[in-house]
N, C-alpha and C positions, 0 to 999 in steps of 0.2 A: 167741516168744510165740504161744500158740495163741489163736484167737478162739472161746472157749467160751461164747458169748452164748446163754443159755437164754430161752425165751419166758416172759414173766410170767405168773403165774397170775392169777385174778380178784381176790383180795384185795390183791395187790401193785399191779395196774393201777389199781384204785379209790383206793389210798393215794396213788399217783403223781398221779392226776388231781386229788385233793383238794389236794395240795401245790401243784400248778400253779395251781389256782384261787385258793388263798390268796395265793400270790405275786402273781398278777395284781391281786387286791384290794388288797394292800399297795402295789403299784407305782402304781395309779390314785390311791389315797388320798394317797400321798406327792406325786405330780404335781399333784393338786388343791391340796393344802396349800401347796406352793411357789408355785403360780399365784396363790392368794389373797394370800400375803404380798407378792409382787411387785406385785399390783394395788393393794393398800392403800398400799404405798410410793410407787407412781406417783401414786396419787390425791392423797396428801398433798403430794408435790412439785408436782403440777400446781395444786393449790388454794393453796399457799403462794406461788406466783409471782404469782397474780392478786390476792392480798390485799395492798393497800398499807397501811402503818401509818398510823393516823389521825393527822392533824395537829392539834396543840394551838394554839389561838388565845388569846393573852393580850395584855393591855396593862399596861405599867408607866409611869407618869408620873413624870418626874424634876423636881426643883425647878428654877426658872429658874437658868440659868448652870452647871448641873451638867454634868460631863464624865465620859465612861466612860473610865477609865484602862486597865482590863484585864478580861477575862473568864476563867473557868475552869470546867471540868466535871469532876466526880469524885463517886463514891459516890452516884449518882442525884441529884445536886445541881448547879445552876448558880449560880456566885457572880459578882457584878459588883463591881468595885472602882470607886467613883465619887469624884470630886473635887467637893465642894459648898462653895463659898466658902473654899477654903483647907483644909477639913477632909477627911479621908479617910473613907469610909463603905463598908462591905461589906454587900451585900444578897444573901441566899440564897434560892433558889427550888427547888421540887421540879421535877426534869427532866421528869417524866411529865405533871404537870398544870400546871406554871408557876405555881403558887401561891406567894406569899411565905412563907417559913418562918423567916426570921431577919434581923436588922439589927444591925450593929455600927459604931458611930461612933467613929473615932480622932481625937482632937484633941490637939494640942500645947499644954501649958500654959507661958506665958512665965515 
């Protein structure tokens, strides 16, 4: 192999410098874009670790002598199974606000 490297003329040197400049701009732009993405992800992770979910406070009064037999959570609802004077009653609450949303009384007929 022979080393036939010829010196570049002025037009070729200018084109090569223009290509180098464009590649530097593209590289810096890519680096800045990736840094911004990682910064936003880091900010979101940092802020989500600090934010505690708000606690819902609610009161539910039960009739005298009522006993809680079981509880269940599903489909954004809380369901209490109560024994009230021998009858079973189901009370449903919204899990986010703890507002009552339903009541079903099950009684056995003699």
